C-alpha positions in Angstrom: -18.5 5.8 17.4 -18.9 8.6 19.9 -22.6 9.2 20.2 -24.6 11.3 22.6 -27.8 10.0 24.3 -30.2 12.8 23.1 -33.9 12.7 22.4 -36.7 15.1 21.7 -38.2 14.5 25.2 -39.2 17.7 26.9 -39.3 19.9 23.8 -42.7 21.5 23.6 -44.5 21.0 20.3 -48.1 22.0 20.5 -49.1 20.8 17.1 -46.4 18.2 16.1 -45.1 20.5 13.4 -42.8 22.8 15.3 -40.2 24.4 12.9 -37.4 21.9 12.7 -34.6 24.5 13.2 -36.3 25.9 16.3 -36.9 22.4 17.6 -33.3 21.4 17.0 -32.0 24.6 18.6 -34.1 24.1 21.8 -33.1 20.5 22.1 -29.4 21.2 21.6 -29.5 23.9 24.3 -31.5 21.6 26.6 -28.8 19.0 26.2 -26.0 21.4 27.0 -24.5 23.0 30.2 -26.6 26.1 29.3 -30.0 24.4 29.5 -31.6 27.3 31.3 -31.8 29.0 27.8 -33.5 26.0 26.1 -37.0 27.5 26.0 -36.2 31.2 25.7 -33.8 30.8 22.8 -36.6 30.1 20.4 -37.9 33.6 21.1 -34.7 35.5 21.7 -33.2 34.2 18.4 -36.3 35.6 16.7 -37.7 32.3 15.4 -40.9 32.4 17.6 -41.9 35.5 15.5 -40.8 34.4 12.0 -43.4 33.4 9.4 -42.9 32.8 5.6 -45.7 31.9 3.2 -45.3 31.3 -0.5 -48.1 32.1 -3.0 -48.8 28.4 -3.5 -48.3 27.4 0.2 -45.2 25.4 -0.7 -43.7 24.1 2.6 -40.2 24.9 1.4 -41.0 28.6 2.2 -39.9 27.9 5.7 -36.4 27.2 4.4 -36.0 30.2 2.1 -34.2 32.9 4.2 -30.6 33.9 5.0 -29.1 30.9 6.8 -26.1 33.0 7.8 -28.4 34.8 10.2 -28.3 31.9 12.6 -25.1 32.8 14.4 -25.9 36.5 15.1 -29.5 35.7 15.9 -28.6 33.0 18.5 -25.9 35.1 20.0 -28.4 37.9 20.4 -30.2 35.5 22.8 -27.1 35.2 25.1 -25.3 32.2 23.7 -22.1 32.0 21.7 -21.8 29.6 18.8 -19.8 28.5 15.7 -21.4 28.3 12.3 -20.3 26.9 8.9 -22.3 27.4 5.7 -22.1 27.0 2.0 -24.9 27.9 -0.5 -25.8 28.1 -4.1 -22.9 29.1 -6.4 -20.3 28.2 -3.9 -19.2 24.8 -5.1 -15.6 26.0 -5.1 -15.5 26.0 -1.3 -17.5 22.8 -0.8 -14.7 20.8 0.7 -13.3 23.7 2.8 -16.6 24.4 4.4 -17.5 20.7 4.9 -14.3 20.1 6.7 -14.9 23.2 8.8 -18.4 22.0 9.7 -17.1 18.5 10.6 -14.5 20.1 12.9 -17.2 22.1 14.6 -19.4 19.1 15.0 -16.6 17.0 16.6 -15.7 19.7 19.0 -19.3 20.1 20.0 -19.9 16.4 20.5 -16.7 16.2 22.5 -18.2 18.9 24.8 -21.3 16.7 25.1 -23.5 18.9 23.0 -25.2 17.9 19.7 -24.9 20.0 16.5 -27.7 21.4 14.4 -27.5 20.6 10.7 -29.5 21.1 7.6 -30.6 18.0 5.6 -29.3 15.1 7.6 -32.2 12.8 6.7 -34.9 14.9 5.1 -34.4 18.4 3.7 -35.0 20.2 7.0 -32.9 20.7 10.1 -32.0 17.9 12.6 -29.3 16.9 15.0 -25.9 15.5 14.6 -25.3 13.5 17.8 -22.0 11.7 17.2 -19.1 10.8 14.9 -16.9 7.9 14.0 -13.4 8.7 12.5 -12.8 5.1 11.6 -15.9 4.8 9.4 -16.0 8.6 8.7 -19.7 8.8 9.5 -21.8 11.1 11.6 -24.7 9.9 13.8 -27.9 11.8 13.2 -31.3 12.3 14.7 -34.3 13.5 12.6 -36.6 16.2 13.9 -39.5 14.8 11.9 -41.6 11.7 12.9 -40.7 8.9 13.3 -37.6 10.7 14.6 -35.2 8.2 13.1 -31.6 7.8 14.1 -29.2 7.3 11.2 -25.7 7.8 9.9 -24.3 10.1 7.3 -20.9 9.8 5.6 -18.6 12.8 6.2 -18.5 13.4 2.5 -22.3 13.7 2.2 -22.6 16.5 4.8 -24.1 19.4 2.9 -24.4 17.2 -0.3 -27.7 15.4 0.0 -31.1 16.1 -1.5 -30.7 19.9 -1.4 -27.0 20.4 -1.5 -26.5 23.3 1.0 -24.4 23.3 4.1 -25.6 24.8 7.3 -24.2 23.6 10.6 -24.6 25.5 13.9 -23.0 24.5 17.2 -23.4 26.1 20.6 -20.2 26.8 22.5 -21.3 28.7 25.7 -22.8 31.8 27.2 -21.7 35.3 26.1 -22.7 37.2 29.2 -25.3 39.4 27.6 -27.6 41.0 30.2 -31.2 40.0 30.2 -32.5 43.5 29.7 -30.4 43.8 26.6 -31.6 40.4 25.4 -35.2 41.6 25.9 -34.7 44.8 24.0 -32.9 43.1 21.1 -35.5 40.4 21.0 -38.2 43.0 20.5 -36.1 44.8 17.9 -35.5 41.6 16.0 -39.1 40.6 16.1 -40.2 44.0 14.7 -37.6 43.9 11.9 -39.0 40.5 10.8 -42.7 41.4 11.3 -42.2 44.5 9.2 -40.6 42.5 6.4 -37.0 43.6 7.0 -35.4 40.2 6.9 -34.6 38.7 3.5 -37.0 36.1 2.0 -38.4 35.5 -1.5 -42.0 35.0 0.0 -44.5 36.8 2.1 -43.0 37.3 5.5 -43.7 38.7 8.9 -47.2 40.2 9.3 -47.7 40.0 5.5 -47.7 36.2 5.9 -51.1 36.5 7.5 -53.1 37.7 4.4 -51.0 35.4 2.2 -52.2 32.4 4.3 -55.7 33.7 5.0 -56.4 33.9 1.2 -56.1 30.1 1.1 -59.1 29.8 3.4 -61.1 32.2 1.3 -60.9 32.8 -2.4 -58.0 30.4 -3.1 -59.3 27.5 -1.0 -58.2 24.2 -2.7 -58.7 20.7 -1.3 -55.3 19.6 -2.8 -53.5 22.1 -0.5 -55.0 20.6 2.7 -51.6 19.3 3.9 -49.8 22.5 3.1 -52.3 24.5 5.2 -51.9 22.0 8.0 -48.1 22.2 7.8 -48.0 26.0 8.0 -50.7 26.3 10.7 -48.9 23.7 12.8 -45.4 25.2 12.2 -46.2 28.8 13.1 -48.8 27.8 15.8 -46.2 25.8 17.7 -43.7 28.7 17.5 -46.1 31.2 19.0 -46.0 29.2 22.3 -42.4 30.2 22.7 -43.1 33.9 22.2 -45.9 33.7 24.8 -43.7 31.8 27.3 -40.8 34.1 26.9 -42.8 37.3 27.6 -44.7 35.6 30.4 -41.5 34.5 32.2 -39.9 37.9 31.6 -42.9 39.7 33.1 -42.7 37.7 36.3 -39.0 37.9 36.6 -38.5 41.6 35.6 -39.4 44.2 38.2 -38.0 47.1 36.2 -39.1 49.0 33.2 -40.0 46.0 31.1 -42.3 44.2 33.5 -45.5 45.9 32.3 -44.5 45.6 28.6 -43.6 41.9 29.1 -47.0 41.2 30.7 -48.9 43.0 28.0 -47.0 41.1 25.3 -47.5 37.8 27.1 -51.3 38.4 27.1 -51.3 39.2 23.4 -49.1 36.2 22.5 -51.3 33.9 24.5 -54.2 35.0 22.4 -52.1 34.6 19.3 -51.0 31.1 20.3 -54.5 30.0 21.2 -55.9 31.3 17.9 -53.2 29.6 15.7 -53.6 26.3 17.5 -57.4 26.5 17.3 -57.2 27.2 13.6 -54.8 24.2 13.3 -57.1 21.9 15.1 -60.2 23.0 13.1 -58.3 22.6 9.9 -57.0 19.1 10.9 -60.4 17.8 12.1 -62.6 19.6 9.5 -64.9 20.7 12.4 -65.1 24.3 11.3 -65.7 26.3 8.1 -63.0 27.9 6.1 -64.4 31.3 7.2 -64.2 30.4 10.9 -60.6 29.4 10.4 -59.8 32.6 8.5 -61.5 34.7 11.1 -59.4 33.0 13.8 -56.2 33.9 11.9 -57.5 37.4 11.3 -57.9 37.8 15.1 -54.3 36.6 15.6 -53.1 39.0 12.9 -54.7 41.9 14.7 -53.1 40.8 18.0 -49.7 40.5 16.5 -49.9 43.9 14.8 -50.7 45.3 18.3 -47.8 43.4 19.7 -45.5 44.8 17.1 -46.6 48.3 18.0 -45.7 47.7 21.6 -42.3 46.2 20.7 -41.5 49.2 18.5 -41.6 51.3 21.7 -39.0 49.2 23.6 
């Protein structure tokens, strides 16, 4: 079997719940010739800004959105990629798309770069790090603790617990200038925050009141882990928005320097608020009202950030 020596080392996860696709994307780019993009791509693909909250706090809300967006979103951040997907009602193209995805994976592994795939161990995203044509199996690495390595038969790719296919591979840089990446990152963030990207649940800024309600009138002890999961997931993502704007503010001496610095300051507050809410919820060391107040403060900051990004 051809298998890459890849681990999650060096991927910043402030809460231990970093969204598995964002984590896999950053790790893939870190283990590629284009590793300079590894941290920024979480923001420039828009994932640092995305939030989805279902009425019952079901964790699967983080997986109910348009998977086909991955290719244009990642390419907006300056990287080129290949993508193969198959969804509900597309059983007639299952084999065609599976073979396409396996071909993409093999080419990526041969380049020394892991592939990002849906449902390779648990129904979230993880990495495909190798393949073996003799046994017709893929080598996998889970993004969730205990970060197990495993194997998956070719024929089971996209046909496991939730039978959807979604395989993204990074193929290179596309030469997009940094100023254009910045502008498009802000535009993409605003589209999501304003609810413009498809999802069946509360999304963008509307995710805040949907989550806050579960620390107020809808508080339920049975939903403790669901609250922890969502706080940890989105709290860890906010780090990448803060870091992107902070670095861009230092590097950019043109029109976007002041805007980047202002956004960095806001997203640092947002990140700190989410992580504090996560820690309080995890430890039980604060009241539900204190947690909801912290999220409300983050909500106010992110609305202000969206207003700034609308002007870019």
